[in-house]
N, CA, C and O atoms as a Tinker XYZ file with bonds, in Angstrom:
   160  protein
     1  N     12.209000  -14.878000    1.092000    73     2
     2  CA    11.841000  -13.489000    0.899000    64     1     3
     3  C     10.389000  -13.311000    1.353000    63     2     4     5
     4  O      9.499000  -14.052000    0.937000    81     3
     5  N     10.175000  -12.329000    2.199000    73     3     6
     6  CA     8.827000  -12.037000    2.689000    64     5     7
     7  C      8.223000  -10.914000    1.859000    63     6     8     9
     8  O      8.818000   -9.849000    1.690000    81     7
     9  N      7.014000  -11.181000    1.340000    73     7    10
    10  CA     6.331000  -10.223000    0.468000    64     9    11
    11  C      4.981000   -9.863000    1.071000    63    10    12    13
    12  O      4.387000  -10.648000    1.811000    81    11
    13  N      4.501000   -8.655000    0.743000    73    11    14
    14  CA     3.183000   -8.235000    1.207000    64    13    15
    15  C      2.499000   -7.438000    0.101000    63    14    16    17
    16  O      3.151000   -6.749000   -0.683000    81    15
    17  N      1.173000   -7.545000    0.054000    73    15    18
    18  CA     0.356000   -6.790000   -0.893000    64    17    19
    19  C     -0.444000   -5.752000   -0.109000    63    18    20    21
    20  O     -1.104000   -6.083000    0.875000    81    19
    21  N     -0.381000   -4.500000   -0.549000    73    19    22
    22  CA    -1.149000   -3.413000    0.070000    64    21    23
    23  C     -2.158000   -2.921000   -0.967000    63    22    24    25
    24  O     -1.810000   -2.111000   -1.827000    81    23
    25  N     -3.414000   -3.402000   -0.898000    73    23    26
    26  CA    -4.415000   -2.991000   -1.883000    64    25    27
    27  C     -5.211000   -1.775000   -1.418000    63    26    28    29
    28  O     -5.312000   -1.509000   -0.221000    81    27
    29  N     -5.771000   -1.045000   -2.372000    73    27    30
    30  CA    -6.639000    0.078000   -2.039000    64    29    31
    31  C     -6.936000    0.936000   -3.253000    63    30    32    33
    32  O     -6.333000    0.770000   -4.313000    81    31
    33  N     -7.882000    1.861000   -3.082000    73    31    34
    34  CA    -8.173000    2.798000   -4.170000    64    33    35
    35  C     -7.305000    4.043000   -4.058000    63    34    36    37
    36  O     -7.022000    4.696000   -5.062000    81    35
    37  N     -6.879000    4.373000   -2.839000    73    35    38
    38  CA    -5.983000    5.513000   -2.596000    64    37    39
    39  C     -6.507000    6.779000   -3.282000    63    38    40    41
    40  O     -5.767000    7.495000   -3.957000    81    39
    41  N     -7.803000    7.030000   -3.088000    73    39    42
    42  CA    -8.470000    8.123000   -3.799000    64    41    43
    43  C     -9.095000    9.104000   -2.823000    63    42    44    45
    44  O    -10.264000    8.949000   -2.470000    81    43
    45  N     -8.367000   10.088000   -2.387000    73    43    46
    46  CA    -6.995000   10.454000   -2.741000    64    45    47
    47  C     -6.006000    9.763000   -1.807000    63    46    48    49
    48  O     -6.379000    9.291000   -0.733000    81    47
    49  N     -4.770000    9.711000   -2.218000    73    47    50
    50  CA    -3.733000    9.150000   -1.352000    64    49    51
    51  C     -3.510000   10.105000   -0.183000    63    50    52    53
    52  O     -3.482000   11.323000   -0.355000    81    51
    53  N     -3.353000    9.531000    1.001000    73    51    54
    54  CA    -3.187000   10.342000    2.208000    64    53    55
    55  C     -1.875000    9.992000    2.898000    63    54    56    57
    56  O     -1.210000    9.019000    2.541000    81    55
    57  N     -1.517000   10.792000    3.885000    73    55    58
    58  CA    -0.323000   10.484000    4.682000    64    57    59
    59  C     -0.484000    9.151000    5.400000    63    58    60    61
    60  O      0.501000    8.453000    5.638000    81    59
    61  N     -1.712000    8.794000    5.747000    73    59    62
    62  CA    -1.969000    7.497000    6.377000    64    61    63
    63  C     -1.644000    6.340000    5.450000    63    62    64    65
    64  O     -1.067000    5.341000    5.879000    81    63
    65  N     -2.008000    6.469000    4.184000    73    63    66
    66  CA    -1.664000    5.435000    3.197000    64    65    67
    67  C     -0.145000    5.302000    3.096000    63    66    68    69
    68  O      0.390000    4.194000    3.096000    81    67
    69  N      0.538000    6.435000    3.010000    73    67    70
    70  CA     2.001000    6.416000    2.892000    64    69    71
    71  C      2.642000    5.794000    4.126000    63    70    72    73
    72  O      3.636000    5.077000    4.013000    81    71
    73  N      2.088000    6.060000    5.291000    73    71    74
    74  CA     2.609000    5.484000    6.534000    64    73    75
    75  C      2.479000    3.964000    6.522000    63    74    76    77
    76  O      3.397000    3.263000    6.949000    81    75
    77  N      1.352000    3.448000    6.039000    73    75    78
    78  CA     1.163000    1.991000    5.956000    64    77    79
    79  C      2.227000    1.372000    5.053000    63    78    80    81
    80  O      2.816000    0.349000    5.402000    81    79
    81  N      2.474000    1.979000    3.902000    73    79    82
    82  CA     3.473000    1.456000    2.966000    64    81    83
    83  C      4.873000    1.550000    3.575000    63    82    84    85
    84  O      5.664000    0.616000    3.440000    81    83
    85  N      5.186000    2.654000    4.238000    73    83    86
    86  CA     6.502000    2.801000    4.870000    64    85    87
    87  C      6.711000    1.761000    5.960000    63    86    88    89
    88  O      7.783000    1.162000    6.049000    81    87
    89  N      5.702000    1.542000    6.787000    73    87    90
    90  CA     5.822000    0.531000    7.849000    64    89    91
    91  C      5.981000   -0.864000    7.256000    63    90    92    93
    92  O      6.785000   -1.666000    7.732000    81    91
    93  N      5.207000   -1.143000    6.214000    73    91    94
    94  CA     5.311000   -2.449000    5.554000    64    93    95
    95  C      6.709000   -2.656000    4.988000    63    94    96    97
    96  O      7.234000   -3.769000    5.021000    81    95
    97  N      7.315000   -1.592000    4.468000    73    95    98
    98  CA     8.660000   -1.718000    3.884000    64    97    99
    99  C      9.706000   -2.046000    4.941000    63    98   100   101
   100  O     10.753000   -2.610000    4.622000    81    99
   101  N      9.432000   -1.700000    6.192000    73    99   102
   102  CA    10.364000   -2.042000    7.272000    64   101   103
   103  C     10.168000   -3.481000    7.748000    63   102   104   105
   104  O     11.078000   -4.071000    8.331000    81   103
   105  N      8.993000   -4.044000    7.503000    73   103   106
   106  CA     8.679000   -5.391000    7.981000    64   105   107
   107  C      8.868000   -6.478000    6.930000    63   106   108   109
   108  O      9.079000   -7.642000    7.271000    81   107
   109  N      8.793000   -6.102000    5.643000    73   107   110
   110  CA     8.837000   -7.078000    4.557000    64   109   111
   111  C      9.957000   -6.747000    3.582000    63   110   112   113
   112  O     10.405000   -5.604000    3.487000    81   111
   113  N     10.400000   -7.774000    2.856000    73   111   114
   114  CA    11.449000   -7.591000    1.849000    64   113   115
   115  C     10.909000   -6.927000    0.590000    63   114   116   117
   116  O     11.621000   -6.170000   -0.069000    81   115
   117  N      9.660000   -7.207000    0.258000    73   115   118
   118  CA     9.047000   -6.644000   -0.949000    64   117   119
   119  C      7.624000   -6.195000   -0.633000    63   118   120   121
   120  O      6.854000   -6.932000   -0.018000    81   119
   121  N      7.283000   -4.978000   -1.059000    73   119   122
   122  CA     5.943000   -4.428000   -0.868000    64   121   123
   123  C      5.360000   -4.135000   -2.244000    63   122   124   125
   124  O      5.947000   -3.395000   -3.033000    81   123
   125  N      4.196000   -4.724000   -2.523000    73   123   126
   126  CA     3.495000   -4.473000   -3.780000    64   125   127
   127  C      2.254000   -3.655000   -3.446000    63   126   128   129
   128  O      1.426000   -4.078000   -2.638000    81   127
   129  N      2.124000   -2.484000   -4.065000    73   127   130
   130  CA     0.958000   -1.630000   -3.858000    64   129   131
   131  C      0.032000   -1.818000   -5.059000    63   130   132   133
   132  O      0.401000   -1.513000   -6.193000    81   131
   133  N     -1.177000   -2.323000   -4.797000    73   131   134
   134  CA    -2.160000   -2.563000   -5.852000    64   133   135
   135  C     -3.207000   -1.458000   -5.801000    63   134   136   137
   136  O     -3.952000   -1.345000   -4.827000    81   135
   137  N     -3.262000   -0.653000   -6.841000    73   135   138
   138  CA    -4.213000    0.455000   -6.911000    64   137   139
   139  C     -5.448000   -0.008000   -7.673000    63   138   140   141
   140  O     -5.367000   -0.397000   -8.838000    81   139
   141  N     -6.605000    0.040000   -6.990000    73   139   142
   142  CA    -7.868000   -0.385000   -7.589000    64   141   143
   143  C     -8.633000    0.828000   -8.105000    63   142   144   145
   144  O     -8.429000    1.950000   -7.640000    81   143
   145  N     -9.503000    0.593000   -9.057000    73   143   146
   146  CA   -10.339000    1.640000   -9.629000    64   145   147
   147  C    -11.636000    1.746000   -8.836000    63   146   148   149
   148  O    -12.316000    0.744000   -8.614000    81   147
   149  N    -11.972000    2.946000   -8.416000    73   147   150
   150  CA   -13.224000    3.191000   -7.709000    64   149   151
   151  C    -14.278000    3.623000   -8.717000    63   150   152   153
   152  O    -14.026000    4.507000   -9.536000    81   151
   153  N    -15.453000    3.010000   -8.666000    73   151   154
   154  CA   -16.533000    3.315000   -9.605000    64   153   155
   155  C    -17.481000    4.370000   -9.050000    63   154   156   157
   156  O    -18.686000    4.289000   -9.290000    81   155
   157  N    -16.976000    5.351000   -8.318000    73   155   158
   158  CA   -17.811000    6.415000   -7.735000    64   157   159
   159  C    -18.457000    7.242000   -8.801000    63   158   160
   160  O    -19.192000    8.181000   -8.493000    81   159
């Protein structure tokens, strides 16, 4: 099983972020999206 981690703050989430996750889902069996906290 091929897995990938997509990390980021996603603040705000954009269509570009969604495109990365969608493309990853076509290339890997499992996609884990890790949302980090931004200290802005």
